[in-house]
C-alpha positions, 0 to 999 in steps of 0.5 A, a space after each residue: 910146087 912148092 908144099 906148106 911143110 917145105 916152106 915151114 922147114 924153110 923159114 926154120 932154117 932162115 931163122 937159125 940162121 939170121 937169127 942166132 947162128 948166121 956164122 953157120 953159114 959163112 955170114 956176118 950179119 950188117 948193120 939193122 940186121 942185114 945179110 945181102 940175100 945173094 950171099 945168103 941164096 949162096 951160102 944156103 945152096 953150099 949147105 945143100 938147101 937150094 933156094 930160089 928168090 923166088 921160093 926166099 919170097 914166098 917164105 918172106 910174105 907167107 910167114 904167119 909171125 912177118 919173121 923176117 923182111 927185105 929192105 926197100 931195094 930187095 937185095 937185103 933181108 934180115 930177121 925182124 927180131 927174135 935174136 940171140 946174137 950180138 946186133 943192133 936191129 937199128 930201133 928207134 924207141 917209140 911210145 908204146 900203147 897203154 896195155 901190152 901182152 905176152 903168152 906164156 904157160 901155166 909152169 911159166 907162171 911163178 916165176 915170171 910173178 917172182 921175176 918178172 918178165 926177163 930177156 932169156 937168151 933173147 935181145 929183149 923182151 917179145 910183147 904183143 899189142 893185142 891178145 890173139 897173138 899173144 894167146 896163139 903164141 902162149 898156146 905154142 907149147 901148151 895151154 896160153 896163159 895171157 899176161 896184162 901189160 901196164 906199158 904206159 907205167 913203165 914208159 912213164 917210169 923209164 923203160 925204153 919200148 921198140 916195135 919191131 917191122 912186123 908189130 912185135 914190141 920190144 922192152 929190156 924187162 918186164 918187173 911183176 909190178 907192170 904186169 899182171 894175168 888176164 882175168 879170162 886166164 889167171 884162175 884157170 891155168 894157175 898152178 897149183 
């Protein structure tokens, strides 16, 4: 029987290798970020992490953020976004909703207000279509501060937006002019 802790441990292991260190398992990401499922399972087993196809399917289906996806035939798997290694996820630009959201912490707020949202080590800044998801993401490291992004104005000014298979909106950067602190979190969470 698989317990929740095992699923989390395996999900983190897969995230590390499918997003940041495929070479650590002897894997190479194909176009779109895909790797063959059989190759992934064999590579994991060589590292002492034995994962059955059924368990892999459970990890993919049970990921609260839908971090992973199988291709239509179920022969390949990929991380949906969040890569720090070079990869072309083959996403097409899309028109975003008028507003998007980003969750962060009060400690990060001064730098964000000065410099905007930057992708840092990743390929894109990650944005949410709904407030609840952004709050949950921002709350991983303390009390969440919710930022509202004027995606419509950014798009009109030429910013390209992409939407990953799991509904995360991706953009190169968000300048300070296009973001504001959500009124419900702003005053209570601003550092003094």
